[in-house]
N, C-alpha and C positions, 0 to 999 in steps of 0.2 A: 077791650077788657085788659084789665096784667092781671097776672096771675103769679103767686106764690111758690114756690114747688119746690122737692127736694130734686138737684140735679141730680139730671139721665134721668129719672120717672118720668113716662109717656104720662101727660096735665089728663085730667078729669072732662068731664062733658061738666059746665056750671047743673048743678041738680041744685039741694037745699042746703041752709046753712041752717049746721046744726042745731047754734047761738040762738038764730030767731026765725031756725024754718022755716025762709024765703028764700026765693034762690039769689044770691047775687044780685043788686047793680054794681057793684064798684070793682075795687079789685079784693084777689081771699085772698084766703091759704091754704094750703090741704096736708094733713095729718098724715102721718105713718100709717096712717089702714088707708088713705085719701076722703076721710070726714073736712066736710068745705067749710072755714069761720070768713063771715064777714070783716074785710079790714075795718071796718070803719068803727068795728064794738072795742077798741081796745084788748090788751093783755096788764092784767096785773103778775094771772100765774099762768103756770102749763102743765101738761104731764110730763108726766118725770119722768116717760117710760114716747111715749108717741109726738110728748108737742105739742097737742093739743089746746089752746089757749081754754082758758077753766070761766064760763059764763058765770052767775050770782045764782045764788039759789042751791042746793042741798043737791045726792044724787054722786058725788066722789070722794075719795077715801083720802086718808090722810097716807102716802106712801115711803120710808127713804129716809126716817126722820122730817123732816121742815119739810119732803117734797110732797105734791100729790097725785094720787091718779085721776084718767079716766074711767069711765063706767063699761066705753069697752077693749081697756085693759085691763079694769078687773076680772072682766066677763071670763077670763082668756088666765085667771092667776095661777101662779102656783102657789099655792098660799099654806101648802100641809104634803111631809114628807109622805103619805102615798102618794101624792097624784107625782111629785117628785121621781118615786120609782115609777112609772109606768115612762116618763119623757127620759130617762138617765138607757137604760136597754139604748136604744134609736139613735143614741149623739154615738151613745158606744160602737152599734153595728157601721156607721157612717162613718168613724172619722178612722173605725181598722179597712174600709175596705180605701183608707185616700192610705194608709199607712201609714197608721199615729197607732198604736197598740199596744197598751203598758203590761208591762214585765209579770204587774201584780197591782194588782183588785184595788182601788180607793175608797173609799168608803165621800160618798158626797152627805152634806148636812146643810138640812135651811138653817138658818139663823137670822136675828134682823139686826139694819144697820146700825145699829147699835157695838152692833160684838166686834166688828169690823174696824182694824187701828184707824188714828185718826192719823187724817189726811190720803184714807184709800181712795183710791181718783175708779178703780173697777168697780164689779158690783159680786166679787167671787175673791175666795183667794188659800192657797193653798199651802199647806201648814207642812214641814218641810223636819224631819227627823232630828236630834244632830247624831245623827249614826248617818257617811253620808248615802246619796244614793237611794234613799226610803222616804217615803209621805208617806207621813199622815192621815192625811184626811184633806181635805176641799168642804170650802161654808161657803153653803150661797147664798145672798140676800134674797130673803123672800116675801114673794109675792110681784113676780118676774111674771110677761106672760109667757106665754110656751115656750112661743121664740127669741125672748129674752136670755129664757132660764138655759136652751138648748146651747146659744151661740157661749153663754159664760159656763155653760159644763165643756165648750172642748176650748176655751181658753184655758178655762184650767187645768187640763187632764193634758195640756202640751207642756205647763211647766214639770208637770207630776213627771210625761212624759221625759221634759229636758232632763233633770232628778238623778230616774231613775236611769239614764245612759251618760251621766259625769260632766250632763256639754261643758264646756271653764267659758259662758261667757259670763262677764265680769259686771257688763254697762245694762243698767235701763231701760235703752232707749231698743238695740237689742232683742233683750230677754221677752219684755213686749211687742214686740215688730212680730216676730215667729212665732208666739200663745195671738195674734192678732188676725197674724194670715189660717190660722187652726182657725180660729171663730166665722173667718172669711168664708173659707170654705165649705165649714158646716153650712154656712148663711147657704151659703149658691145652689145648695142642694135641698133648699125649699122651697114648697109654692110660696106660694100670694105679691101681694105686698107691702108686704111691713118687713120681710127677709131683705129683700131689695134696698130696699129704702136703708133698715140698719145697715148697710152694705156703704151704699155710698156716704150716708154719712161717718164712717173708719176711714173713709178714703178723705177725707174734708176736714175730717176731727184735728182741729188748732194744737189739741196739746202738742207739745212737748214732747213727750215720754214714748202713748197711746199713740199718737197718730203720728208723730215722725217716723216710730220703729213701726207702723206700719208701711206705709211707704216706701222706706227704704227695704225692707226686706222684702214686699213681691213687689221689686224695683226686680230683685235680685232673682224671683222666682225665675223673672218673665224671662233674664237670659238665659240663666243659667238651667233651672229647673227642679223642682222642688225637691225631688232624690238628694240632687251635686249639693246647692242649699243646707240641706240636713245633715246632710254627710258632714259637711264642711266644720259646720257649727261644731258640729258632736267633735268635730278634731280638735281643731283649734280656738273657736267662741269666737270666728270670721264668719262674715261673710265671703264665698269664695268672688 
């Protein structure tokens, strides 16, 4: 039997397909939640958060413009500002434990995807004021799972932290790369299959900015340590 899974994750034993309800009889794939789908069903659309193939019929919802979201991701969605407020302190506390603490608190606000700039690849945005080293706020796409939401907040807090320290990073590759490392470090502290799957996806991301930047900064961290990397980025805008 051929199994398609996310690299680096322990494969699950074949159980039942979430599409047809039967044990897979040939190859199958596994979503980031660990849900099985027979490969023979074909794929027209996928969940924009966990990659699970969408079967015909109801039960799925629209997400982030033209995308779709599976019932598992929808059940854990951060859809309201009240729910977001429950998760933000935990993200801040865990980043503080990693040495990433903002000098001034920054408000995190949920927005619809259409409010982010055209071409924005991420699920969040940090707004920098015209005044140097000041952050106006962080915007995060409404409807992410709590794990996606936490990783996005960690990434954007990374942007805010670099802005507040006046880090002279000029290129997007290093800038997004270091913030992806912050997100990955936060994910590493979370239990369950989804955080591990997201970290594997980040490591394999083919994007020339986010994926390349993450691998570049992560390699520097492995060589020199996170403290030395952050000190040099804040001092010169370059990796040690």
